[in-house]
Structure formats: structure tokens, C-alpha cells
C-alpha positions as a printed Julia matrix, in Angstrom:
371×3 Matrix{Float64}:
  82.36   97.41  138.66
  83.8    98.8   135.82
  81.8    97.04  133.21
  78.89   98.91  133.81
  80.75  102.06  132.88
  80.54  101.7   129.34
  81.94  104.62  128.58
  85.47  103.51  129.56
  85.43   99.59  129.71
  85.69   98.47  126.2
  89.29  100.2   126.26
  89.93   99.5   129.67
  89.9    95.61  128.43
  91.48   95.64  125.45
  94.55   96.98  127.34
  93.95   94.59  130.06
  93.83   91.82  127.29
  97.24   93.3   125.88
  98.4    93.6   129.87
  99.12   97.34  129.76
  97.04   97.61  132.61
  96.19   96.11  135.57
  97.97   92.3   134.27
 101.27   91.89  133.73
 101.93   88.66  131.95
 103.36   87.46  128.49
 101.32   89.32  125.82
 103.0    92.88  127.81
 106.27   91.68  126.57
 105.44   90.24  123.58
 103.7    93.03  121.54
 106.18   95.47  123.4
 108.8    93.49  121.85
 107.38   92.62  118.5
 106.3    96.77  118.14
 109.77   97.62  118.9
 111.59   95.26  116.66
 109.07   96.38  114.17
 110.12  100.47  114.98
 113.98   99.47  115.13
 113.68   97.87  111.54
 112.06  101.36  109.87
 114.24  103.27  111.44
 116.81  101.37  109.78
 115.12  101.82  106.56
 115.11  105.78  106.81
 118.59  106.01  107.41
 119.77  103.37  104.67
 116.95  103.48  101.99
 117.58  104.99   98.13
 114.08  104.5    97.02
 111.63  106.94   95.78
 110.13  110.01   97.23
 106.73  108.82   97.5
 108.24  105.62   99.51
 110.34  107.58  102.04
 107.21  109.95  102.62
 104.59  106.99  103.19
 107.14  105.15  105.36
 108.18  108.27  106.96
 103.9   108.24  108.01
 104.71  104.61  108.93
 107.63  105.35  111.07
 106.01  108.43  113.26
 102.73  106.5   113.5
 104.38  103.33  114.89
 106.77  105.48  117.12
 103.89  107.6   118.63
 102.41  104.2   119.17
 105.22  102.39  121.12
 105.69  104.9   122.84
 102.09  105.68  123.94
 102.39  102.12  125.59
 105.86  102.66  126.81
 104.25  105.68  129.37
 101.4   104.13  129.83
 103.12  101.42  131.38
 105.53  103.19  133.02
 102.2   105.29  134.57
 100.53  102.03  135.38
  99.69  102.29  138.85
  98.39  106.18  138.47
  96.13  105.1   136.04
  94.84  102.22  137.9
  94.25  104.25  140.57
  92.44  106.97  138.44
  90.1   104.53  137.07
  89.64  103.59  140.75
  88.43  107.12  141.34
  86.95  107.9   138.31
  84.24  104.7   139.58
  84.16  105.89  142.85
  82.9   109.07  141.37
  80.35  106.97  138.87
  78.9   105.34  142.07
  78.4   108.46  143.86
  76.34  109.73  141.23
  74.42  107.22  140.42
  73.44  106.79  143.53
  71.16  109.65  144.05
  68.68  108.02  142.26
  67.64  111.59  139.91
  66.55  110.21  137.04
  67.52  113.34  134.59
  71.12  112.71  136.17
  70.65  108.78  135.21
  69.41  109.97  132.01
  73.16  111.97  131.23
  75.07  108.61  132.56
  73.52  106.64  130.36
  73.83  109.22  127.13
  77.81  109.46  128.07
  78.13  105.4   128.46
  76.24  104.94  124.81
  78.19  107.8   123.23
  81.66  105.94  124.74
  80.43  102.35  123.52
  79.61  103.97  120.15
  82.73  106.18  120.14
  84.96  102.98  120.97
  83.5   100.83  118.34
  83.78  103.37  115.64
  87.51  104.27  116.25
  88.15  100.07  116.63
  85.71   99.61  113.16
  88.47  102.82  111.55
  91.39  101.18  113.28
  90.5    97.77  111.44
  89.99   99.73  107.95
  93.56  101.05  108.34
  94.94   97.3   108.99
  93.15   96.39  105.75
  94.78   99.05  104.07
  98.4    98.59  105.47
  97.75   94.78  104.43
  96.82   95.38  100.87
  98.67   98.61  100.08
 101.55   96.13   98.64
  98.9    94.32   96.23
  98.3    97.32   94.52
 101.54   99.19   94.76
 103.52   99.49   90.72
 106.58   97.62   92.84
 107.35   95.16   95.16
 107.0    96.65   99.22
 106.69   95.56  102.29
 103.27   97.6   104.22
 106.27   99.07  106.54
 109.15  100.11  105.1
 111.89   97.65  106.91
 115.44   96.86  106.61
 117.22   94.19  108.39
 120.8    94.17  108.05
 122.65   91.6   106.39
 119.04   90.15  104.4
 117.7    91.04  101.25
 114.12   91.96  102.39
 112.34   91.94   99.07
 113.57   88.36   98.14
 111.65   85.03   98.32
 111.44   84.11  101.05
 112.59   86.97  103.43
 109.89   89.01  101.27
 107.08   86.97  102.66
 108.42   86.14  106.26
 108.72   90.05  106.25
 105.15   90.62  105.15
 104.05   87.78  107.64
 105.89   89.65  110.79
 104.34   92.71  109.84
 100.49   91.74  109.32
 100.67   89.95  112.56
 102.35   92.82  114.69
  99.3    94.99  113.05
  96.89   94.34  114.87
  98.84   94.45  118.02
  99.41   98.16  117.0
  96.4    98.89  116.62
  95.23   97.47  120.02
  97.99   99.59  121.61
  96.57  102.76  119.93
  93.03  103.21  119.47
  91.75  101.86  122.85
  94.43  104.69  124.72
  93.14  107.61  122.53
  89.34  106.19  123.23
  90.4   105.78  126.97
  91.32  109.5   126.87
  88.46  110.35  125.49
  86.23  108.72  127.83
  88.2   110.39  130.41
  86.98  113.83  129.09
  83.67  112.84  128.17
  83.65  111.69  132.0
  84.13  114.67  133.26
  82.08  116.93  131.05
  79.13  114.58  132.47
  80.46  116.04  135.86
  80.13  119.3   134.72
  76.05  118.89  133.56
  75.78  116.95  137.11
  76.72  120.22  138.79
  74.97  122.83  136.24
  72.17  121.17  137.26
  72.44  120.69  140.94
  73.07  124.66  140.94
  69.94  125.21  138.95
  67.94  123.27  141.21
  69.6   124.24  144.39
  66.28  125.38  145.55
  63.4   123.96  145.8
  60.26  125.06  146.88
  59.74  124.61  150.93
  63.38  124.26  151.37
  64.84  126.2   154.17
  67.85  128.26  154.36
  69.95  125.47  156.03
  68.91  123.1   153.66
  70.13  125.36  150.22
  73.37  126.1   152.11
  73.89  122.1   152.35
  73.12  121.67  148.91
  75.76  124.43  147.79
  78.27  123.01  150.09
  77.84  119.95  148.29
  78.42  121.8   145.11
  81.53  123.44  146.35
  82.82  120.41  147.21
  82.17  118.6   144.04
  83.35  121.84  141.75
  86.48  121.0   143.49
  86.33  117.28  142.83
  86.02  117.95  139.42
  88.92  120.22  139.3
  91.09  117.24  140.77
  89.79  114.79  138.2
  90.8   117.44  135.26
  94.35  117.9   136.56
  95.05  114.78  136.94
  93.6   114.02  133.26
  96.31  116.18  132.38
  99.16  115.39  134.42
  99.09  111.83  133.01
  98.3   113.07  129.09
  99.52  116.49  128.4
 103.59  115.14  126.95
 101.16  112.55  125.65
  98.66  115.46  123.76
 102.28  117.43  122.73
 103.26  114.21  121.17
 100.1   113.5   118.91
 100.13  117.59  118.38
 103.37  117.22  116.64
 102.93  113.53  115.18
  99.79  114.61  113.8
 101.07  117.92  111.91
 103.7   115.87  110.18
 101.58  112.71  109.38
  98.75  114.94  107.62
 101.16  117.14  105.9
 103.54  113.93  104.31
 100.08  111.61  103.61
  98.47  115.15  101.65
 101.85  115.01   99.54
 101.38  111.32   99.29
  97.67  111.59   97.64
  99.09  113.76   95.09
 102.11  111.82   93.9
 100.22  108.16   93.86
  99.95  106.18   90.61
  96.88  104.22   91.28
  92.95  104.91   92.4
  93.55  101.96   94.56
  96.58  103.67   96.42
  94.5   106.81   96.93
  91.5   105.31   98.34
  94.0   103.43  101.02
  96.1   106.6   101.64
  92.62  108.66  102.34
  91.55  105.83  104.72
  95.03  106.63  106.2
  93.96  110.11  106.33
  90.17  109.61  107.49
  92.09  107.35  110.27
  94.22  109.71  111.93
  91.99  112.87  111.65
  89.02  110.76  113.44
  91.85  110.13  116.27
  92.72  113.75  116.67
  89.44  115.98  115.95
  87.28  113.23  119.27
  90.42  114.68  121.37
  89.72  118.21  120.69
  86.39  118.86  120.06
  85.65  117.02  123.44
  88.26  119.14  124.71
  87.15  122.16  123.86
  83.61  121.04  125.02
  84.92  120.5   128.45
  86.36  124.07  128.21
  82.74  125.19  127.43
  81.05  123.22  129.97
  83.48  124.66  132.92
  82.3   128.07  131.64
  78.88  127.15  131.74
  79.12  126.23  135.71
  79.55  129.75  136.49
  76.22  130.6   134.23
  74.32  127.93  135.7
  74.95  129.28  139.02
  74.04  132.49  138.4
  70.7   131.62  137.31
  69.52  130.36  140.47
  67.51  132.85  142.63
  70.46  133.89  144.4
  68.67  137.27  145.77
  66.24  134.86  147.81
  69.28  133.27  149.74
  70.65  134.78  152.88
  74.18  136.74  152.81
  76.3   133.55  154.11
  74.55  131.41  151.59
  75.17  134.2   148.65
  78.84  134.71  149.87
  79.18  131.03  149.17
  77.94  131.04  145.84
  80.17  134.23  145.39
  83.1   131.75  145.69
  82.21  128.87  143.61
  80.72  131.47  140.69
  84.58  133.22  140.97
  86.32  129.85  140.48
  84.37  128.71  137.98
  85.37  131.59  135.84
  88.71  130.46  135.49
  87.94  127.05  133.32
  89.74  124.19  133.6
  91.22  123.45  130.26
  93.21  120.13  128.96
  97.0   121.5   127.73
  98.86  120.77  125.17
 103.12  120.4   126.13
 101.45  122.43  129.6
 101.82  125.28  126.79
  98.61  125.33  124.6
  94.77  124.96  125.57
  94.22  122.23  124.12
  90.72  123.34  121.9
  89.24  123.87  118.22
  91.16  126.51  117.67
  94.51  125.11  118.45
  93.62  122.4   116.09
  92.67  124.64  113.14
  95.91  126.1   114.28
  97.13  122.65  113.92
  95.58  122.34  109.99
  96.98  125.13  108.92
 100.66  124.84  109.18
 100.28  121.13  108.17
  98.44  122.76  105.18
 100.66  125.33  104.56
 103.84  122.94  104.76
 102.11  120.73  102.21
 101.89  124.01   99.87
 105.57  124.42   99.82
 105.89  120.68   99.16
 103.83  120.43   96.21
 105.19  123.76   94.94
 109.14  122.26   95.42
 108.02  118.59   93.96
 105.31  119.22   91.87
């Protein structure tokens, strides 16, 4: 039961409530249709508006954020069966690891579940703050604005009652978007955290390959299990990569644009309240993307550590055929598994730093042009 696997349960529960996974009911059509309509009006705004530069930049950020959210949701619905099968496989691996009963492995499971639960709650809290920021921004603006720039053909969006209707509509849609964007990110991070757990379990098994009194046949049986589990890890990471690589690419492109726009917006806003709200926007997207790259980098390092753990065994005491099996495991582990951004770049902290450098470079350019 997924209820026991807390690292993924909260995210799956929210996505299931909105019928983006497992269930298929009216909530899916409600959230997808309402958010898609909002996104269309945002595109209208960007093409037709004559507002100031800061308004265009802020609403360009909103447009990219909502577009990214909606694309994610449609991809999740399109690949619904693959995600459900993958979650079933994850559940099977979880209970296979747990049934061993080893205290150290149980502590790893508990630690991963706890970290996943706290991460999901933190992301939801940041999402709540961002939703409050979206709704309160018009209250502190120097002119009449909507939370998200929208133009509906034939309507004057700043006249009563159209302004009030649009404001309420956008505030209803905002929690839906939050529940589409944040649980999905938390779920992907949870997948990566579970892969890290699997690597640590394999390392532990390799370091304890030989116990006092074990015969060579027992050691060989343990080693064969480790080789099979290594193949399970490789398949698991490949599946995660196949499900998410183009989402990561979209995230990579969107984050660079969003961070650049928000940094520039931060220096041109007119009031302290607006600056605080923009800082909340930056914190939310930065926390989301950093979690992805941080754990992806940790996964890369843990797959490398498998080879080191295998070499730390008393391999020189094994029989020659067993040493050859161990050598094969080490050779495969020396080619670490890595999540990819669009199947092009490895997803690690070095790539994240490059992304920050590019964003800051474009921010500096904008500052010189408009400063």
C-alpha cells in the first residue's frame, strides 16, 4: 500500500484527488479546462497589452509559470498508465527491501520516508505563500492590476464588474495550479530520493558481503543478488529518466527565463510590499528547481559510490569466479547512472550553476538596457 510509503504518498494523494493519476472523474476536466482558459487569456494579454515594462515582465513570468504547469499536467495525464505502473514497481521494490528486516536498512527507509514527507509539506507551504502573493499583489500595486495579466476579447477587464469576476476566477484557479505544479515536482524528487535509497542499500549489502563463517557459496549467492539489484537500480533510473527528461528540459528553459525576469522585476518595483512578494516568487521557484538538481546530483554520486563499496569488501579472500562476478559489478558501477536534461546534459549541480550564471548574465544585460 502506498500509504506506508510516505516519500511519495502525499504527492500521489493530491494528484489523485485532482484525477491526474489513478482516478478519472470530473475534477480532471475542471482543473485542466479552467487553467487552460486562463492560459489562453494570458497569451492574449502578452500580444495585445500596452502596459508598462514592469507589468509585461511580471505577467511574462506568470505566463511561463502557468504554461509550464499546464504542460506538466497534460503530460502526466498522457503518461498516466506509465506513472501508475512505475509506482506499482516502486511499491514492489520498497516491500522487497523492507521484508529483509535488517535494522540499518529499516533506518534508511524511515529516513527517506521522513525526508520525503517533510519535503512535500515544505513545498506545499511555499506554494501556499506564493498563492497568497499572487492574490495580494494587486492590493499593493500603484495601479489597478489583476493577479495574472489577462485579456478577454470584447471585455474591459479593468471595469466593474468584469474586474471583480476575473479576480475571483483567477483566485479560484490558483490553488488548482498549485496542486498541479508542486505535488508533481515533489513526486519526481521522491522518485530520485528512492533511487538514492536503493543505491545505499546496495552499498550496505556489498560492504557486508562476507560475514564470519560464510562459505563461498553463500558469498556468491549474496553477490548474485547484488548484481540483480544493481540491474534493478539501472532500470529504475532509466524509467525515471524516460518519464521526466523532457519535463526537466522544459523546467531548465523556464527557470532561466523566470529567474532573469524576477530579478529584473525586483529592481524596478515601486514599493516594499511588491518587492517582498517578488522575493516570495523567487524563493518558490528556486526551492523547487534546487531540490531537483540537488537530489539528482546526490543520485549521481551514490551510483559512483557503489563501485567504492564493492572494492571495500575483502575481495582478495574470495574464490576466482566470485572475484570475476565482483569485477563485473564494479565495471558497471564505474559508469554512473545520471538523470538527463532533455537527454543532452546530465542533471547535476554543475548544470544548475551554469543555469544560474546564464540567468544572471541576461539579468545584467536587461539592467544595462533599461537601468
